[in-house]
N, C-alpha and C positions, 0 to 999 in steps of 0.2 A: 460445380460444387456450391451448394448454398450454406454459408456459415449461421449456426442457429445461436451459438454463445462462444463467448470468448473465457478461456481459463488460463493463469498465470502458474506455474508449478514452482514452488521455492523448495531448495533442499536447505536444511536448518539443522542446527544441533538441537535443539529443544522446540520439539512441535507443539507441546501443551502451552510453552511461555508465548510464543507467536500467535497461538491459538485464540489464547486470553488476551492479547493484544486488540487484534483483530476484532473479537467480538465484543468485547467490552468498551473500546473506544470507537470503533468506525462503524460498528451497526451491522457487522457479519453475523451470520446465523450458521452453525454447525450443519450440513446437510448428511454425512456419514464420516466416522472415525473409528480408526482400529490404532495398534501399536505400530507408533512410527508415522501414521499417516492422518489427516485430517482435510475433509473439503469443506470449503466455506462459501457462501455467498450471501447477496443482498437483494430485495426485490426491486431494486433500481437498475439503471444501465451500468452498475460497476462491476468491473472483472471479477468472475469467480477465481477464488485463491484455492489451491492445493497446496499443502504443508508435507513435504517428506522429511522423514527423519535421516539425517547423514548417514550413509552405509547401508540403507534399507536394500534388502537383496532383489526387490522389484526393479531397481534402475539396472541398468545395465553396467557391467563392472568398471568400465572407464569412466561411469558418471557418479558412482556411489560414494567417493571421498569428496565431492565438490560440494562447494557452499553457494546459497545466494549471496552473490557479492557483485559490485561493478554493476548494479541495475539500480534503477531509481522506478519505484513502482507509484505512478502519479494519477492523482483524480482531479478531474477538471469540475468545479462548478460554482456555486455563488456562496457569499456569505462567509469569506473567507477570513475576515477580521473575527467573527464571532467564534467561527470554529478554532481558528489558534487559542482563543482566550479560553474557550472550554476544554480543550486539549491540556494548556497549562494547568488549568485548575485542578485537572484530573491527575496531575503529576506527569503526564507524558513528555520525555525528553524530547524538545524543541531543539534539533540541531542545527538548523538554518531559519534565523528570526525573518517576521516577515518583511517583505522587500517588494518594490515595484521597478521593474527592468523599463529602459527607454522606449520599447516597442510594444508596452501595454500588457506585461504578463506581470501578475502579483501572485506571489509564491511564497511559501514556507515549506520546511522539511521537518520530518519528525523520525527518530530512530526507534525501531520495535527491540525488544529483549534480544534478539539475535543478529542485530545489526542491518536488519532489512532496511533500505530509505523509503520513505512514503513520503511524497510531495502532493502540496495542496496547491491548485492552481484557478486563478479565475482571471478571465481577459477584462480588460477595461481599455478605454481609448486613451491612448498615449497622451501625455501633456504636450502640450503646444500643438495637437492636431486640429484640424478644423474638421467640425462636424459637416456632415453632406445635406 
């Protein structure tokens, strides 16, 4: 099998609220939408996102009442300082401020209106590391 794209499907209570978050703040565009459903994508390497309303009948019965929880949707890129400032200025809830881990990961997290955690990551040379 050759994988040609990646999509994450998130079951949420309010599809429209998450759709607005991803299109307004993260540059996603709507590819398709219907009652209780939205398909979003970007022109870069970011994963596509499908939003499904909790309880929607297209899901198997045992999955219909679940919500997107316990997961972190992570995006790796550059310019993380500017991205955090931009999102703060736009009123996005930053739920974990920008920090740097000893292994060289710089990251912060924001949370969408349905509680979906979005993590932004940039890799840097850890402090104290010798350049090759």
